[in-house]
C-alpha positions as a printed Julia matrix, in Angstrom:
391×3 Matrix{Float64}:
 148.51  193.09  20.26
 151.88  193.32  18.42
 151.36  195.4   15.22
 152.49  192.47  12.87
 149.93  190.17  14.6
 147.11  192.33  13.43
 147.76  191.35   9.83
 146.05  188.07  10.31
 142.77  189.75   9.48
 143.44  193.37   8.33
 145.88  192.82   5.55
 144.69  189.47   4.19
 142.23  188.39   1.64
 138.64  188.47   2.89
 137.79  185.21   4.73
 134.87  184.76   2.41
 137.4   183.5   -0.14
 136.98  179.91  -0.78
 139.24  177.3    0.77
 140.92  176.29  -2.44
 141.88  179.87  -3.07
 143.05  180.49   0.55
 145.25  177.65   0.77
 147.43  179.08  -2.17
 147.25  182.87  -1.6
 146.45  183.59   2.08
 149.31  184.91   4.01
 151.59  185.53   1.04
 153.59  188.69   1.11
 155.44  188.39  -2.18
 158.6   189.71  -0.48
 160.92  191.0   -3.19
 158.46  190.14  -5.81
 158.65  186.42  -5.06
 155.58  184.27  -6.16
 156.53  181.74  -3.52
 157.15  182.79   0.03
 160.87  182.87   0.52
 162.73  180.98   3.25
 164.16  183.46   5.82
 167.02  181.43   7.02
 167.88  183.8    9.92
 167.56  183.27  13.62
 167.31  186.94  14.47
 166.31  190.34  12.84
 167.25  193.95  13.31
 165.49  195.26  16.45
 162.57  197.49  16.51
 161.0   199.3   19.46
 159.23  196.48  21.09
 156.76  196.99  24.04
 156.39  193.37  24.55
 158.67  190.3   24.86
 157.17  188.51  21.75
 157.76  191.71  19.87
 161.63  191.1   20.02
 162.57  189.85  16.42
 163.76  186.31  17.23
 162.96  183.0   15.59
 161.95  181.18  18.87
 159.22  183.88  19.33
 157.57  182.93  16.17
 157.68  186.24  14.57
 159.98  185.88  11.49
 158.36  187.13   8.23
 158.01  183.52   7.11
 156.35  182.37  10.37
 153.95  185.28  10.52
 153.0   184.54   6.83
 152.36  180.96   7.44
 150.21  181.81  10.66
 148.1   184.14   8.56
 147.42  181.37   5.96
 146.56  178.83   8.74
 144.26  181.14  10.45
 142.46  182.06   7.26
 141.9   178.3    6.3
 140.61  177.59   9.56
 138.36  180.75   9.57
 139.97  181.77  12.88
 141.24  185.1   14.15
 144.75  183.82  14.71
 146.92  180.63  14.45
 150.25  179.53  15.75
 152.61  177.13  14.07
 154.73  174.79  16.43
 157.43  172.28  16.06
 155.02  169.24  16.32
 151.51  167.96  16.7
 152.36  167.12  20.39
 153.74  170.6   20.94
 150.37  172.0   19.78
 148.29  169.82  21.94
 150.33  170.37  25.05
 150.67  174.01  24.51
 147.02  174.44  23.82
 146.0   172.57  27.01
 148.51  174.19  29.14
 147.43  177.56  27.86
 143.95  176.97  29.43
 144.74  174.83  32.48
 146.71  175.24  35.61
 147.33  173.31  38.83
 143.96  172.39  40.42
 142.07  172.52  37.16
 140.08  169.53  35.72
 139.79  168.45  32.11
 137.16  166.19  30.37
 138.81  164.09  27.65
 137.28  161.86  25.06
 138.11  158.1   25.73
 140.02  156.48  22.83
 142.46  159.38  22.24
 145.71  159.32  20.26
 148.21  157.43  22.34
 150.55  160.56  22.68
 147.72  162.7   24.0
 146.59  159.81  26.33
 150.05  159.52  27.84
 150.31  163.36  28.16
 147.51  163.25  30.64
 149.7   161.42  32.98
 152.29  164.36  32.84
 149.53  166.89  33.23
 148.51  164.93  36.37
 152.06  165.39  37.84
 151.42  169.18  37.34
 148.18  169.05  39.35
 145.83  169.08  36.4
 143.42  166.08  36.61
 141.31  164.63  33.82
 138.26  162.18  33.41
 137.66  160.14  30.35
 134.09  160.44  28.86
 132.22  158.69  26.29
 132.15  161.39  23.53
 129.08  159.88  21.93
 126.95  159.95  25.17
 126.35  163.58  26.26
 123.95  162.59  28.97
 127.08  161.21  30.94
 129.12  164.2   30.85
 127.51  166.27  33.63
 128.35  163.58  36.19
 132.04  163.64  35.08
 132.46  167.27  35.49
 133.42  169.06  38.73
 133.55  172.58  40.07
 137.11  172.65  38.82
 136.55  171.49  35.25
 137.74  174.22  32.81
 138.02  172.55  29.44
 136.68  169.67  27.26
 138.88  167.85  24.68
 137.86  165.66  21.87
 139.1   164.37  18.39
 136.95  165.11  15.35
 137.64  161.49  14.17
 139.38  159.57  16.91
 142.78  157.86  16.44
 142.64  154.85  15.69
 139.11  153.73  16.15
 137.46  156.52  14.06
 134.81  157.52  16.45
 133.06  160.79  15.78
 131.98  162.63  19.03
 128.7   164.29  19.42
 130.33  167.54  18.26
 127.34  169.89  18.57
 126.8   168.57  22.13
 130.36  169.26  23.06
 130.13  172.86  21.88
 126.79  173.38  23.65
 127.92  171.61  26.91
 131.23  173.75  26.88
 129.22  177.03  26.39
 126.71  176.29  29.07
 129.35  175.54  31.52
 131.83  178.21  30.63
 134.39  175.62  29.41
 137.0   175.91  26.82
 136.18  173.46  23.96
 139.3   172.03  22.26
 139.33  169.64  19.34
 142.06  167.73  17.4
 140.9   167.91  13.83
 144.04  166.15  12.35
 142.2   163.17  10.89
 139.6   165.23   8.88
 141.43  168.29   8.01
 139.9   171.75   7.02
 138.63  170.43   3.74
 136.38  168.22   5.7
 135.48  170.16   8.95
 136.31  173.62  10.34
 135.77  173.56  14.08
 136.06  177.33  14.72
 133.04  178.57  12.8
 131.17  175.39  14.18
 131.71  176.89  17.67
 134.96  175.27  19.1
 137.33  177.61  20.96
 140.64  175.92  19.92
 141.44  173.62  17.13
 144.84  171.63  16.99
 146.35  169.7   14.22
 149.39  167.56  13.79
 150.46  169.4   10.51
 152.87  166.53  10.03
 149.82  164.9    8.51
 147.28  166.02   6.09
 148.08  169.76   6.26
 151.51  169.04   4.92
 150.74  165.87   3.11
 154.17  164.99   1.88
 155.64  162.86   4.8
 158.7   165.22   4.93
 158.25  167.32   8.11
 157.09  167.42  11.73
 154.92  170.37  12.73
 151.68  171.36  14.62
 149.0   174.02  14.6
 146.78  175.82  17.05
 144.01  178.04  15.68
 141.29  180.14  17.69
 140.57  183.67  18.76
 143.19  186.35  18.96
 142.98  186.25  22.78
 143.34  182.47  23.17
 146.17  182.22  20.6
 148.0   185.22  22.43
 147.98  183.08  25.58
 149.15  180.04  23.7
 151.84  182.12  21.98
 153.2   183.34  25.44
 153.55  179.84  26.68
 155.09  178.7   23.31
 157.7   181.37  23.71
 158.9   179.93  26.94
 158.47  176.24  26.06
 160.47  176.9   22.88
 158.84  174.65  20.42
 159.18  176.89  17.36
 159.05  175.85  13.71
 162.17  176.28  11.8
 162.41  178.17   8.51
 162.59  175.23   6.18
 159.74  173.48   7.88
 157.61  176.73   7.59
 158.43  176.68   3.78
 157.5   173.06   3.42
 154.23  173.32   5.27
 153.34  176.35   3.19
 153.99  174.53   0.02
 152.0   171.41   1.31
 149.01  173.5    2.26
 148.61  174.66  -1.45
 147.59  171.25  -2.5
 145.33  170.48   0.51
 141.98  170.74  -1.3
 143.27  168.43  -4.12
 144.81  165.86  -2.0
 142.52  165.05   0.97
 139.06  164.74  -0.76
 140.75  162.41  -3.29
 142.29  160.39  -0.47
 138.92  160.05   1.31
 137.27  158.95  -1.95
 139.94  156.14  -2.32
 139.52  155.33   1.36
 135.75  154.72   0.89
 136.47  152.5   -2.19
 138.99  150.37  -0.16
 136.66  150.26   2.95
 133.72  148.8    0.73
 136.09  146.18  -0.57
 137.55  145.2    2.73
 134.01  145.01   4.44
 133.15  142.22   1.91
 136.39  140.27   2.25
 136.22  137.03   4.23
 139.73  137.57   5.78
 138.43  140.68   7.35
 136.5   140.63  10.66
 135.41  144.31  10.92
 136.05  147.55   9.06
 135.63  150.89  10.63
 135.31  153.8    8.23
 132.81  156.71   9.0
 131.99  157.2    5.31
 130.51  153.66   5.11
 126.66  153.78   5.38
 126.99  150.64   7.63
 129.44  152.29  10.11
 128.04  153.25  13.48
 129.65  156.7   13.09
 128.08  157.39   9.44
 125.19  159.62  10.64
 127.36  162.02  12.6
 130.12  162.05   9.9
 127.85  162.61   7.03
 125.92  165.36   9.03
 128.9   167.46   9.97
 131.74  166.66   7.59
 132.1   167.59   3.94
 133.8   164.15   3.34
 135.1   161.47   5.65
 138.83  160.87   6.26
 141.52  159.25   4.23
 141.89  156.98   7.4
 140.26  153.56   7.8
 140.89  150.64  10.22
 140.17  146.75   9.98
 140.68  143.77  12.02
 141.73  140.48  10.8
 140.5   137.24  12.52
 143.77  136.63  14.22
 147.06  138.38  15.3
 149.02  136.25  12.93
 146.85  137.08  10.01
 147.44  140.86  10.78
 151.18  140.22  10.87
 151.19  138.38   7.54
 149.2   141.2    5.95
 151.8   143.72   6.92
 154.63  141.53   5.61
 152.8   140.69   2.33
 151.66  144.26   1.14
 153.83  145.77  -1.67
 152.31  149.12  -2.49
 151.32  150.13   1.01
 154.17  150.67   3.45
 154.36  149.54   6.98
 155.15  152.81   8.7
 153.73  155.27  11.37
 152.24  158.51  10.69
 149.59  159.3    8.22
 148.12  161.73   5.63
 150.93  161.48   3.05
 150.67  160.56  -0.54
 151.96  157.1    0.26
 149.46  154.56   1.56
 150.69  153.41   5.18
 149.5   150.41   7.21
 150.32  149.93  10.78
 149.24  148.29  14.04
 148.4   151.03  16.45
 149.21  148.54  19.29
 152.83  148.42  18.07
 153.07  152.25  17.2
 150.91  155.1   18.07
 149.5   153.32  21.34
 152.63  151.42  22.29
 153.04  153.8   25.21
 149.91  152.43  26.79
 149.94  149.31  29.02
 148.55  146.19  27.3
 145.47  146.09  29.55
 144.78  149.74  28.87
 144.94  148.99  25.01
 142.56  146.08  25.33
 140.12  148.08  27.31
 139.98  150.59  24.48
 139.58  147.93  21.91
 143.02  148.32  20.42
 144.17  144.78  19.74
 147.04  143.26  17.79
 144.46  142.39  14.98
 143.67  145.98  14.38
 145.45  147.61  11.34
 145.15  151.33  10.79
 145.31  152.39   7.1
 146.27  155.82   5.88
 145.12  155.91   2.3
 147.43  157.66  -0.1
 147.07  158.93  -3.74
 147.93  155.86  -5.5
 145.62  154.3   -8.18
 142.56  152.83  -6.24
 142.52  149.64  -8.3
 146.21  149.03  -7.55
 145.58  149.6   -3.82
 142.69  147.04  -3.82
 144.76  144.47  -5.61
 147.59  145.02  -3.11
 145.31  144.65  -0.02
 143.42  141.67  -1.48
 146.66  139.88  -2.4
 148.06  140.44   0.96
 144.87  139.24   2.78
 144.87  135.89   0.73
């Protein structure tokens, strides 16, 4: 291992430090006495004797002082041995999967994935990597879907956009019993709600664009796991070139510092809004794992410290959904999620637009479905905005 990589564990605060402390202090080097991690706006650095390619001091190789400090922080908050910051969530997902799969391998994937991940599977198929969708809530069905070439299983902690919670313990147990790599996208719940690595998952990915940053002003991704697995991902990342630039590193480090303040508060607001919407005549159905009436509530309350700031609801008609989006005044009709602004969007016209209409219908993603990313506005103002727009 490159000497600077070892600092992830050996030179950092003990991992027993609580999350709200780690998000502020983990990774910090106080270069030049700076309280805030400086921006190193340099593409290259004075050379040292490097025995490995990723030891060459170059921004694309993710080894600038700023990148290394950020990765130490990300590893600490995930309770992982190492982490890697990348240029987008899709860069993290594709790099993680390609680091454990090769031509001829087979992947088990949760049905009802984020649209970008679902369409990535088509690209993997062209590389000779096949996949089979599984009902992540039904462990009894997984063995029949596995083959002699199955090498990994991939799920989302809370699925996008239908907010399903897999049988997470069964995923870990199934993977361990069969020697598979267990991968999880934990974007929707964030480390404040669930930490997959100590739970038993091998790799966790995030779109750091969302809750980890929390300010709707950058695009980034994260992979965390064991030192060995992250080293494999880093080697691939170095060739794919999806590095995170200096200013984005600074913004992500800044955003992480308020993670434990933002996300639990957003989850509380989401629960309040979900309760109101579930009783509204204009709403056909609400999905939010924090609601006791939700089919995913038992799993969510068992494994998560809190549910997400995400919820979905369906109106009775397509036209009613469109009118709602046109009428809201506080919530913004925009893609992405996890920021301080409440966002509303139809997944059928955004995150899952890359799927064919019949594929969306089969998954239950209709034009009546509205996904809500609850921000940090006053909860009563949000309720008034939604109720008025539904009238």
